[in-house]
C-alpha positions as CSV (number, residue, x, y, z in Angstrom):
1,M,195.5,-108.7,58.3
2,N,194.1,-112.2,58.6
3,K,191.8,-112.6,61.6
4,I,192.2,-116.1,63.2
5,S,189.9,-117.7,65.7
6,L,191.6,-120.2,68.0
7,N,189.3,-122.7,69.6
8,Y,190.7,-124.0,72.9
9,K,188.8,-125.0,75.9
10,Y,188.3,-121.3,76.3
11,S,187.6,-119.4,73.1
12,I,190.2,-116.7,72.3
13,I,190.2,-114.2,69.5
14,P,193.5,-112.4,69.0
15,L,193.5,-108.7,68.0
16,L,197.2,-108.0,68.0
17,G,196.8,-107.0,71.6
18,A,194.3,-109.9,72.1
19,I,190.6,-109.9,72.4
20,I,189.9,-112.2,75.4
21,V,186.6,-114.1,75.3
22,S,187.4,-116.8,77.8
23,N,185.7,-117.7,81.1
24,G,187.7,-117.8,84.3
25,F,191.4,-117.3,83.7
26,F,192.4,-115.7,80.4
27,S,195.5,-116.1,78.1
28,K,196.8,-113.9,75.3
29,V,198.2,-114.3,71.9
30,S,201.6,-112.6,71.9
31,A,202.3,-110.1,69.2
32,Q,205.7,-111.7,69.0
33,N,204.0,-114.4,66.9
34,I,203.2,-111.7,64.2
35,S,205.9,-111.5,61.5
36,T,206.4,-108.0,60.4
37,P,209.6,-107.2,58.4
38,G,211.6,-104.1,59.0
39,T,210.5,-103.4,62.5
40,T,212.2,-103.0,65.8
41,D,210.5,-103.3,69.2
42,S,207.2,-101.4,69.1
43,V,205.2,-99.8,66.3
44,A,205.7,-101.5,63.1
45,V,203.5,-99.5,60.8
46,T,200.5,-97.2,61.3
47,V,197.7,-97.2,58.8
48,E,195.6,-94.0,58.7
49,N,192.5,-94.7,60.7
50,Q,189.1,-93.9,59.1
51,E,187.1,-91.3,61.0
52,F,184.6,-92.8,63.4
53,P,181.4,-90.9,64.0
54,Q,181.7,-90.4,67.8
55,W,178.4,-88.4,68.4
56,G,174.7,-88.8,68.4
57,Y,174.2,-92.2,70.2
58,Y,170.9,-92.8,72.0
59,T,169.2,-95.4,74.1
60,V,165.4,-95.6,73.5
61,R,162.4,-96.5,75.6
62,R,158.7,-96.5,74.6
63,D,156.2,-94.0,75.9
64,F,153.2,-95.9,77.3
65,R,151.3,-92.9,78.5
66,K,147.6,-92.8,77.7
67,C,146.9,-89.6,75.9
68,A,146.5,-88.3,72.3
69,F,149.3,-88.7,69.8
70,P,151.7,-87.0,69.1
71,I,151.7,-85.8,72.8
72,C,152.0,-89.4,73.9
73,G,152.8,-92.7,72.3
74,G,156.3,-91.8,71.0
75,Y,159.7,-92.5,72.6
76,F,162.0,-91.2,75.2
77,I,165.5,-91.0,74.1
78,K,168.8,-90.3,76.0
79,Q,172.3,-89.8,74.8
80,V,174.6,-92.5,76.3
81,N,177.3,-91.4,78.7
82,L,175.7,-88.0,79.3
83,K,173.7,-86.9,82.4
84,A,171.5,-84.5,80.3
85,T,170.4,-84.7,76.6
86,P,169.8,-81.6,74.5
87,C,166.2,-81.7,73.3
88,L,164.6,-80.0,70.3
89,D,163.7,-76.9,72.2
90,G,167.3,-76.5,73.3
91,V,166.7,-77.5,76.9
92,L,168.9,-80.1,78.5
93,R,166.9,-82.9,80.1
94,S,167.6,-86.3,81.5
95,E,165.8,-87.7,78.4
96,C,163.9,-86.2,75.4
97,Y,160.5,-87.1,74.1
98,V,160.2,-87.6,70.4
99,S,156.9,-88.5,68.6
100,A,158.5,-91.1,66.2
101,I,161.6,-92.7,65.0
102,D,162.5,-92.0,61.3
103,W,164.1,-95.1,59.7
104,S,164.0,-93.8,56.1
105,S,167.9,-93.1,56.0
106,V,169.1,-96.5,56.9
107,K,166.9,-98.9,54.9
108,V,166.8,-101.5,57.7
109,P,165.6,-105.0,56.5
110,P,161.9,-105.5,57.5
111,S,162.7,-108.5,59.7
112,Q,165.3,-106.5,61.6
113,L,163.1,-103.5,61.9
114,V,160.3,-105.5,63.4
115,K,162.7,-107.0,65.9
116,I,164.0,-103.6,66.9
117,Q,160.5,-102.0,67.1
118,N,159.3,-104.9,69.3
119,D,162.1,-104.5,71.7
120,D,161.5,-102.7,74.9
121,G,164.6,-100.6,74.1
122,S,167.0,-102.3,76.5
123,R,169.0,-103.9,73.6
124,V,169.0,-101.0,71.1
125,I,171.4,-98.2,70.4
126,L,170.6,-95.7,67.7
127,R,172.8,-93.1,66.1
128,G,171.0,-90.1,64.7
129,N,169.7,-86.7,65.4
130,I,166.5,-84.9,66.5
131,V,164.7,-83.2,63.7
132,P,161.5,-81.0,63.9
133,V,158.1,-82.2,62.7
134,T,155.0,-80.0,62.8
135,F,151.6,-81.5,63.6
136,P,148.4,-79.4,62.9
137,R,146.8,-78.3,66.1
138,F,149.6,-79.7,68.2
139,G,152.6,-77.8,67.1
140,E,156.2,-78.8,66.8
141,F,157.6,-82.1,68.1
142,G,160.9,-83.9,67.5
143,N,161.6,-87.1,65.6
144,L,164.7,-89.1,65.9
145,R,166.1,-89.5,62.4
146,V,168.3,-92.7,62.5
147,K,171.6,-93.0,60.7
148,E,172.7,-96.3,62.2
149,A,171.2,-99.0,64.4
150,F,172.9,-101.4,66.8
151,Y,171.5,-104.4,68.6
152,A,172.9,-106.1,71.7
153,A,174.5,-109.4,71.3
154,T,172.8,-110.9,74.4
155,N,170.3,-109.9,77.2
156,V,173.1,-109.3,79.7
157,P,172.7,-105.8,81.3
158,A,175.0,-103.2,79.9
159,K,177.1,-101.6,82.7
160,G,179.8,-99.1,82.3
161,T,180.9,-96.6,79.6
162,F,179.6,-96.8,76.0
163,V,182.6,-96.8,73.6
164,A,183.6,-97.6,70.1
165,L,186.5,-100.0,69.7
166,K,188.3,-99.7,66.4
167,D,191.6,-101.1,64.9
168,N,194.0,-98.2,64.5
169,G,196.5,-99.9,62.2
170,I,199.3,-100.1,64.7
171,R,201.3,-103.3,64.3
172,C,203.8,-104.5,66.9
173,I,206.3,-107.3,67.4
174,T,206.0,-107.3,71.2
175,T,203.3,-106.8,73.9
176,P,201.4,-104.8,74.9
177,C,200.4,-103.6,71.5
178,F,198.0,-100.6,71.7
179,S,196.3,-101.5,68.4
180,T,192.7,-100.5,69.2
181,D,191.3,-97.1,69.6
182,N,188.8,-96.6,72.5
183,L,186.5,-93.7,71.6
184,V,183.9,-92.6,74.3
185,L,180.6,-92.1,72.6
186,N,179.1,-88.6,72.8
187,K,182.3,-87.2,74.4
188,P,185.6,-85.9,73.0
189,K,187.6,-88.7,74.8
190,T,189.9,-91.1,73.0
191,A,192.4,-93.6,74.2
192,Q,194.1,-96.7,73.2
193,V,193.8,-100.3,74.6
194,S,196.0,-103.3,74.1
195,S,193.5,-106.0,74.8
196,I,189.7,-106.5,74.9
197,D,187.8,-108.9,77.2
198,L,184.3,-110.0,76.0
199,S,183.9,-113.0,78.3
200,Q,181.2,-111.3,80.5
201,T,178.8,-110.7,77.6
202,G,177.8,-114.4,77.2
203,A,178.1,-114.0,73.4
204,T,178.3,-117.0,71.0
205,Q,181.3,-117.8,68.9
206,K,179.4,-116.5,65.8
207,Q,178.7,-113.2,67.6
208,L,182.3,-112.9,68.8
209,D,183.5,-113.4,65.2
210,A,181.1,-110.7,64.1
211,A,182.5,-108.4,66.8
212,T,186.1,-109.0,65.6
213,N,185.0,-108.1,62.1
214,E,183.5,-104.9,63.3
215,I,186.6,-103.9,65.2
216,F,188.7,-104.3,62.1
217,N,186.2,-102.5,59.9
218,Q,183.7,-99.8,60.9
219,G,184.1,-100.1,64.7
220,L,182.4,-102.1,67.5
221,I,180.0,-100.5,70.0
222,A,180.7,-101.9,73.4
223,V,180.0,-101.1,77.1
224,G,182.3,-101.7,80.0
225,K,185.4,-100.3,81.7
226,T,189.1,-100.0,81.1
227,E,191.5,-101.7,83.5
228,V,195.3,-101.5,83.8
229,V,196.9,-104.9,84.3
230,E,200.0,-104.5,86.4
231,N,203.3,-105.9,85.3
232,V,206.7,-106.2,87.1
233,D,208.0,-104.2,84.1
234,P,206.0,-101.0,84.0
235,I,206.6,-100.7,80.3
236,K,204.7,-103.8,79.7
237,R,201.5,-102.8,81.5
238,D,198.4,-104.0,79.6
239,T,195.5,-101.7,79.3
240,K,192.4,-103.9,78.8
241,F,188.8,-102.9,78.0
242,V,186.5,-105.3,79.9
243,A,183.0,-105.4,78.2
244,T,179.7,-106.2,79.9
245,Q,177.9,-106.0,76.5
246,F,178.6,-105.2,72.8
247,Y,176.2,-104.1,70.0
248,L,176.4,-105.4,66.4
249,R,175.5,-103.0,63.6
250,V,172.2,-103.7,61.9
251,E,173.2,-103.8,58.2
252,P,171.0,-102.1,55.7
253,N,169.4,-103.8,52.7
């Protein structure tokens, strides 16, 4: 499907159900404008959705305690959307200490790696798992082995539920069109939304274009909440995801 960016006074990116990136009031691109032969009133065609890895997403903060490494000087990590994170010893804690972050599996470009490592952790989401590492005289500690890294589009605080937004292949000739899967990270919860509002993130048009591309490909990591937009006709109620922040994938070399 062709992805079209329409530049009005308020920028709008349509995603079948519409991604709204305007400020103030927002308008939508109707699915009635999409020509799909051989369809009736709702679902036109469903393309099998690629599996999205829904587990193992962490926020990170540095450990600035003053004591010997590896006891200190590593990172505290926390699984998003969970009150407690399982640590290497099997104990559930509010956050887990790891002695280091292992980037060997992702081959992050040096410039991006420096940017991430210099961040205080507030703009970084990492997907990975905790692996054991043994230090002579100190014993066993955990390292976070990273599989994917994501960096926040802006410095706007992320508030709400961490989700992945991914096109599910549904095509419609009317609205609302629930063409985007809403997968809650680190939880077995999946729903569908018919529109996405990115206006609160303060992202640039280039970042919004990148977000659109990720939704139609591997999936976009976002934070926010789901709202139901009432309609006189209950059949036409729009379910909208309103994002406070989104995270773009750090592409490997």
